[in-house]
C-alpha positions as CSV (number, residue, x, y, z in Angstrom):
1,M,0.0,0.0,0.0
2,S,1.2,3.5,-0.8
3,F,-0.6,5.0,2.2
4,H,-1.8,3.7,5.5
5,S,-5.1,2.0,5.6
6,S,-6.3,4.4,8.4
7,S,-6.0,7.3,5.9
8,R,-8.1,5.4,3.4
9,D,-10.7,4.6,6.1
10,A,-10.8,8.3,7.1
11,L,-11.4,9.3,3.5
12,V,-14.2,6.7,3.0
13,A,-15.8,7.8,6.3
14,K,-16.1,11.3,4.8
15,L,-17.6,9.8,1.6
16,L,-20.2,8.0,3.7
17,A,-21.0,11.1,5.6
18,A,-21.4,13.0,2.3
19,A,-23.6,10.2,0.9
20,I,-25.8,10.3,4.0
21,S,-26.2,14.0,3.7
22,M,-27.2,13.8,0.1
23,R,-29.7,10.9,0.6
24,C,-31.1,12.4,3.9
25,P,-30.8,16.2,3.8
26,K,-32.0,16.8,7.3
27,V,-29.5,14.6,9.1
28,N,-27.0,15.9,11.6
29,I,-23.6,14.3,11.3
30,V,-21.9,13.8,14.6
31,K,-18.8,11.7,13.8
32,A,-17.1,10.4,10.6
33,H,-13.7,8.9,11.2
34,A,-11.4,5.8,10.9
35,E,-11.5,3.2,13.6
36,S,-9.0,0.5,14.5
37,Y,-10.6,-1.7,11.9
38,G,-12.6,0.2,9.2
39,F,-14.6,3.4,9.5
40,C,-17.8,4.6,11.1
41,V,-20.2,7.5,10.8
42,E,-22.7,8.6,13.5
43,F,-25.6,10.9,12.9
44,Y,-29.0,12.0,14.1
45,I,-32.1,11.4,11.9
46,A,-35.8,11.8,12.6
47,E,-36.8,8.2,12.0
48,P,-34.9,4.9,12.2
49,I,-33.4,3.4,9.0
50,S,-32.6,-0.2,8.0
51,Q,-29.7,-2.0,6.3
52,E,-31.8,-2.0,3.1
53,F,-30.5,1.6,2.7
54,F,-26.9,0.4,2.5
55,P,-26.8,-0.3,-1.3
56,F,-28.1,3.2,-2.1
57,L,-25.4,4.7,0.2
58,E,-22.6,2.6,-1.3
59,E,-23.8,3.6,-4.8
60,T,-23.7,7.3,-3.9
61,M,-20.2,6.9,-2.3
62,Y,-18.8,5.3,-5.5
63,Q,-20.4,8.1,-7.5
64,L,-18.8,10.8,-5.4
65,L,-15.5,9.0,-5.6
66,Q,-15.7,8.8,-9.4
67,E,-16.6,12.4,-9.8
68,R,-13.6,13.4,-7.7
69,D,-15.4,16.5,-6.5
70,L,-13.1,16.6,-3.4
71,K,-11.2,19.6,-2.1
72,V,-8.9,19.6,0.9
73,S,-7.7,22.8,2.7
74,E,-5.8,23.7,5.8
75,M,-7.1,26.3,8.2
76,I,-6.5,27.4,11.8
77,P,-9.0,25.8,14.2
78,Y,-11.1,29.0,14.7
79,T,-11.5,29.5,10.9
80,A,-12.3,25.8,10.4
81,R,-15.0,26.0,13.1
82,E,-16.6,29.0,11.4
83,F,-16.3,27.3,8.0
84,L,-18.2,24.2,9.3
85,K,-20.8,26.4,11.0
86,Y,-21.4,28.3,7.7
87,H,-22.0,25.0,6.0
88,H,-24.5,23.9,8.7
89,Q,-22.2,21.3,10.3
90,K,-22.6,22.5,13.9
91,A,-21.9,19.2,15.5
92,R,-18.6,18.8,13.6
93,A,-17.7,22.4,14.4
94,R,-18.2,21.7,18.1
95,A,-15.8,18.7,17.8
96,L,-13.0,21.2,17.0
97,E,-13.4,23.2,20.2
98,D,-10.7,21.2,22.0
99,Y,-8.5,20.7,18.9
100,Q,-4.8,21.1,19.8
101,E,-3.0,21.2,16.5
102,A,-2.0,24.5,14.8
103,L,-3.7,23.6,11.6
104,V,-6.9,21.7,10.7
105,Q,-7.3,19.7,7.5
106,T,-10.8,20.3,6.1
107,I,-12.5,18.6,3.2
108,A,-15.4,19.5,0.9
109,I,-17.2,16.7,-0.9
110,G,-19.8,18.4,-3.1
111,T,-21.8,20.4,-0.7
112,Y,-20.7,18.4,2.4
113,T,-17.9,19.8,4.6
114,D,-16.0,18.2,7.4
115,F,-12.5,18.0,8.9
116,F,-10.0,15.1,9.3
117,E,-9.0,14.0,12.8
118,Q,-5.7,13.0,11.3
119,E,-3.8,14.5,8.4
120,I,-4.0,12.5,5.1
121,D,-2.5,13.0,1.6
122,L,-5.5,13.1,-0.6
123,V,-3.5,12.8,-3.8
124,K,-1.8,9.5,-2.7
125,A,-5.1,8.3,-1.3
126,L,-6.7,8.5,-4.7
127,E,-3.8,6.9,-6.5
128,E,-4.9,3.4,-5.4
129,P,-8.2,1.7,-6.1
130,I,-10.6,2.1,-3.2
131,V,-13.4,-0.4,-2.5
132,F,-15.6,-0.6,0.6
133,K,-18.5,-2.3,2.2
134,L,-21.0,-1.2,4.9
135,L,-21.3,-3.9,7.5
136,S,-23.4,-3.0,10.5
137,L,-26.0,-0.6,11.7
138,S,-26.9,0.3,15.3
139,Q,-29.4,2.9,16.4
140,H,-31.4,4.1,19.4
141,K,-34.1,6.7,20.0
142,E,-33.4,9.9,21.9
143,V,-35.3,13.1,22.8
144,G,-34.0,16.5,21.6
145,R,-33.8,19.7,23.5
146,A,-37.2,20.8,22.3
147,G,-38.7,17.5,23.2
148,E,-38.7,16.2,19.6
149,P,-38.0,12.5,19.0
150,K,-34.9,11.6,17.1
151,T,-32.7,8.6,16.3
152,R,-29.0,8.3,16.7
153,V,-27.5,6.0,14.1
154,R,-24.1,4.4,13.8
155,I,-23.0,2.8,10.6
156,Q,-19.7,0.9,10.4
157,G,-17.8,-0.4,7.4
158,I,-14.5,-1.6,6.0
159,S,-12.4,-0.6,3.0
160,S,-9.5,-2.1,1.0
161,A,-7.6,-1.6,-2.3
162,S,-9.1,-4.8,-3.9
163,Q,-12.4,-6.7,-3.8
164,Q,-10.6,-9.9,-3.1
165,V,-9.0,-8.5,0.1
166,L,-12.2,-6.8,1.0
167,K,-14.2,-10.1,0.9
168,G,-11.5,-11.8,3.0
169,F,-11.5,-9.0,5.5
170,A,-15.3,-9.1,5.8
171,K,-15.2,-12.8,6.6
172,Q,-12.5,-12.2,9.2
173,I,-14.6,-9.4,10.8
174,K,-17.7,-11.6,11.0
175,K,-15.7,-14.4,12.6
176,A,-14.0,-12.1,15.1
177,S,-17.2,-10.4,16.1
178,L,-18.3,-13.7,17.7
179,R,-15.5,-13.3,20.2
180,S,-15.4,-9.6,20.6
181,H,-15.6,-8.3,24.2
182,T,-17.9,-5.5,22.9
183,R,-20.6,-8.2,22.3
184,L,-20.5,-9.7,25.7
185,Q,-23.7,-8.0,26.7
186,H,-24.9,-10.7,29.1
187,V,-21.9,-9.8,31.2
188,M,-21.1,-6.2,30.6
189,V,-21.9,-3.2,28.4
190,I,-19.1,-0.9,27.3
191,D,-19.8,2.5,26.0
192,E,-16.8,3.1,23.8
193,E,-17.4,6.8,23.5
194,E,-17.8,7.6,27.2
195,Q,-15.5,4.8,28.4
196,E,-18.3,3.8,30.8
197,V,-19.2,0.2,31.8
198,V,-22.3,-1.3,33.2
199,W,-21.8,-4.6,34.9
200,L,-24.5,-7.3,34.8
201,P,-24.7,-10.1,37.4
202,E,-22.9,-12.7,35.3
203,G,-19.9,-10.5,35.0
204,V,-19.4,-9.6,38.7
205,A,-17.7,-12.8,39.6
206,L,-15.1,-12.5,36.8
207,K,-14.6,-8.8,37.7
208,R,-13.8,-9.8,41.3
209,K,-11.4,-12.6,40.1
210,V,-9.4,-10.2,37.9
211,L,-9.3,-7.5,40.6
212,S,-8.0,-10.1,43.1
213,A,-5.3,-11.2,40.7
214,V,-4.1,-7.7,40.1
215,K,-4.1,-6.9,43.8
216,N,-2.2,-10.1,44.6
217,S,0.4,-9.3,41.9
218,L,1.0,-5.8,43.4
219,E,1.3,-7.2,46.9
220,Q,3.9,-9.7,45.7
221,M,5.9,-6.9,44.3
222,G,6.0,-5.2,47.7
223,F,3.0,-2.7,47.4
224,T,0.3,-2.3,50.0
225,E,-3.2,-0.8,49.6
226,I,-3.8,2.6,51.0
227,E,-6.7,5.1,51.1
228,A,-6.3,8.1,48.9
229,H,-8.9,10.5,47.6
230,H,-7.5,13.0,45.1
231,I,-9.8,13.9,42.3
232,S,-8.3,17.0,40.8
233,C,-7.3,15.3,37.6
234,I,-10.6,13.7,36.8
235,K,-12.9,15.4,34.4
236,L,-16.4,15.0,35.8
237,R,-19.6,16.2,34.3
238,S,-21.3,16.3,37.7
239,L,-20.4,15.7,41.4
240,S,-22.8,12.8,41.5
241,Q,-20.2,10.8,39.5
242,L,-17.7,10.8,42.3
243,E,-19.2,7.8,43.9
244,S,-19.2,5.8,40.7
245,Y,-15.4,6.1,40.3
246,Q,-13.8,3.1,41.8
247,G,-10.1,3.5,42.5
248,Y,-7.5,1.3,44.2
249,F,-4.2,2.8,45.4
250,Y,-1.0,1.1,46.4
251,L,2.3,2.3,47.9
252,S,5.5,0.5,48.8
253,Q,5.5,-0.9,52.3
254,Q,8.8,0.8,52.8
255,E,7.5,4.3,52.2
256,G,6.6,4.9,55.8
257,E,3.7,6.6,57.6
258,G,1.9,9.5,56.0
259,S,2.8,8.4,52.5
260,E,-0.8,8.7,51.3
261,E,-0.6,12.4,52.1
262,R,1.7,13.0,49.1
263,G,-1.2,12.2,46.8
264,L,-1.8,10.0,43.9
265,G,-3.2,11.7,40.8
266,L,-6.2,9.9,39.2
267,Y,-5.7,9.9,35.5
268,G,-8.8,8.5,33.8
269,L,-12.5,9.0,33.4
270,A,-15.4,8.6,35.7
271,K,-17.5,5.4,35.9
272,T,-14.4,3.2,35.4
273,T,-12.2,1.1,37.7
274,A,-8.6,2.1,38.0
275,M,-5.6,0.8,40.0
276,Y,-2.4,2.7,40.8
277,A,0.7,1.7,42.6
278,Q,3.6,4.1,43.4
279,S,7.0,3.6,44.9
280,R,10.4,5.2,45.5
281,S,12.0,2.0,46.6
282,I,10.8,-0.8,44.3
283,E,12.9,-1.4,41.2
284,V,11.3,-0.8,37.8
285,Q,12.4,-4.3,36.7
286,T,10.5,-5.8,39.6
287,C,7.4,-3.9,38.5
288,F,7.9,-5.0,34.9
289,E,8.3,-8.7,35.8
290,G,5.3,-8.5,38.1
291,V,3.0,-7.1,35.3
292,C,4.3,-9.8,32.9
293,Q,3.5,-12.5,35.4
294,L,0.1,-11.1,35.9
295,L,-0.8,-11.0,32.2
296,Q,0.7,-14.4,31.7
297,G,-1.4,-15.8,34.6
298,L,-4.5,-14.3,32.9
299,G,-3.7,-16.2,29.7
300,F,-2.6,-13.2,27.6
301,S,0.2,-12.6,25.1
302,W,1.2,-8.9,24.8
303,T,3.5,-6.4,23.2
304,I,5.3,-3.5,24.8
305,C,6.7,-0.2,23.8
306,L,9.1,2.2,25.6
307,E,8.5,5.9,25.5
308,R,11.5,8.2,26.2
309,A,12.6,11.7,25.3
310,A,16.0,10.4,24.3
311,F,17.1,6.9,23.7
312,R,20.5,6.9,25.4
313,T,21.9,3.8,27.1
314,D,20.2,3.4,30.4
315,P,20.8,0.4,32.7
316,R,17.3,0.8,34.2
317,W,15.8,-0.4,31.0
318,S,18.5,-3.0,30.0
319,F,16.2,-5.9,30.9
320,L,13.6,-5.0,28.2
321,P,13.4,-7.5,25.4
322,E,14.8,-6.6,21.9
323,S,11.2,-6.8,20.5
324,C,10.3,-3.7,22.6
325,E,9.3,-0.9,20.3
326,K,10.9,2.5,21.1
327,I,8.7,5.7,20.7
328,P,9.9,9.3,21.3
329,S,8.2,11.0,24.2
330,K,7.1,14.6,24.2
331,D,7.8,15.0,27.9
332,K,10.6,14.0,30.2
333,G,8.7,11.0,31.6
334,E,9.8,7.5,30.7
335,R,7.1,4.8,30.5
336,V,6.6,1.2,29.3
337,R,3.1,0.5,27.9
338,F,1.6,-3.0,27.7
339,F,-0.8,-3.8,24.8
340,I,-3.1,-6.8,24.2
341,K,-4.8,-7.6,20.9
342,D,-8.5,-8.4,20.8
343,S,-10.2,-10.7,18.3
344,F,-10.2,-7.9,15.7
345,E,-6.4,-7.6,16.0
346,R,-6.9,-4.2,17.7
347,N,-4.3,-3.2,20.3
348,W,-5.6,-2.1,23.7
349,E,-3.4,-0.6,26.4
350,V,-4.0,-2.4,29.6
351,A,-1.1,-1.4,31.8
352,C,1.7,1.2,32.1
353,I,4.9,1.5,34.1
354,E,6.2,5.1,34.4
355,I,9.3,6.7,35.9
356,D,8.7,10.2,37.2
357,E,12.0,12.1,37.6
358,K,10.5,15.4,38.5
359,K,10.9,14.5,42.2
360,K,14.1,13.1,43.8
361,P,14.3,10.2,44.3
362,S,12.2,9.4,41.3
363,Y,8.9,7.5,41.5
364,V,7.9,4.3,39.8
365,T,4.2,4.1,39.1
366,I,2.2,1.2,37.8
367,S,-1.2,2.0,36.4
368,F,-4.2,0.0,35.2
369,S,-6.3,3.0,34.3
370,F,-9.2,1.0,32.7
371,L,-9.4,-2.3,34.3
372,E,-12.7,-3.1,32.7
373,R,-10.9,-3.4,29.4
374,L,-8.5,-6.0,30.9
375,I,-11.5,-7.9,32.3
376,A,-13.4,-7.8,29.1
377,L,-10.4,-9.0,27.1
378,S,-10.0,-11.9,29.6
379,L,-13.5,-12.8,28.7
380,E,-12.5,-13.2,25.1
381,M,-9.8,-15.6,26.1
382,S,-12.2,-17.6,28.2
383,D,-13.8,-20.8,26.9
384,N,-17.0,-20.2,28.9
385,L,-18.4,-17.0,27.5
386,Y,-21.7,-15.3,27.9
387,R,-22.3,-13.8,24.5
388,V,-25.1,-12.3,22.5
389,E,-26.0,-14.7,19.7
390,S,-25.2,-13.4,16.2
């Protein structure tokens, strides 16, 4: 491939959004972006739709692609927001409010306008053949601000450079979906957008089992559980969410009394379970080996990457395997991240070990910031799964 598949998926997502806007003029596009496998578009519409609509959308997408009525521009975020508002894309304009980059890449497909979450090279993207297929449709009813009924729709699809590869990919997706942790709705429901989890009775036992395994692993490394309540780093929409945040905090047994007063920052979102362990005395290699033993005990295989500002020789990381990927870091922190693949071959970060050198002596922190993901992935590995029938 001459360009990364995520760039192709991003372009096809915009084509789908443009096709939806053409076929249903009164829709409100909320999202249109590449995912870890394929692409998706979310939008509001007055009435529910069915998958019988897919062939018409695909036909329109191919028509737009053939006409090549595509124009990409670069703007500063403020100008891009005003540009989208002018073209009646208010929801997409709001998505730019927290945009951090200096320039925004916008696209116009006929009368539809949008922006790319990641920069793409449109010329290279159009050099290769592009084929795609819409796979799934999910929707639920909501009530608007004025009390009017509306339906939020999510359409997902995949793309490729050839029909043969596309058909094989579609079969792989269908097979993988039977094991996906996002389909384990008898056990848990994961809201990917809000990172929220609702546990159902069948999942509580497994949740306790994984939590116990993580706690035992930290205790074997030399950490002990403490009480700490520091919430300044959590972004909450309301104070009522404080009780729904479940955090577990560990310090080295050698830290001494009053250690909890130093504070452990909570980095994560509300309505999720997190676990943090921090120490000045426990070696980073001990932490690394402990996390590896934990993941191995849960039946996982994993990959790791090392993030550092400069990759000079450092004996603290000499124990890392040669397969460890090295990624430049924008800050002075040094961290090892652990990733696990799900049935769709998507990488999910499940643990992180970080050295903070801002304070002397430096801290070593182990974080499991979204334990529900680790628990859900352990369900995929299990032979006794509670799944929704396809």
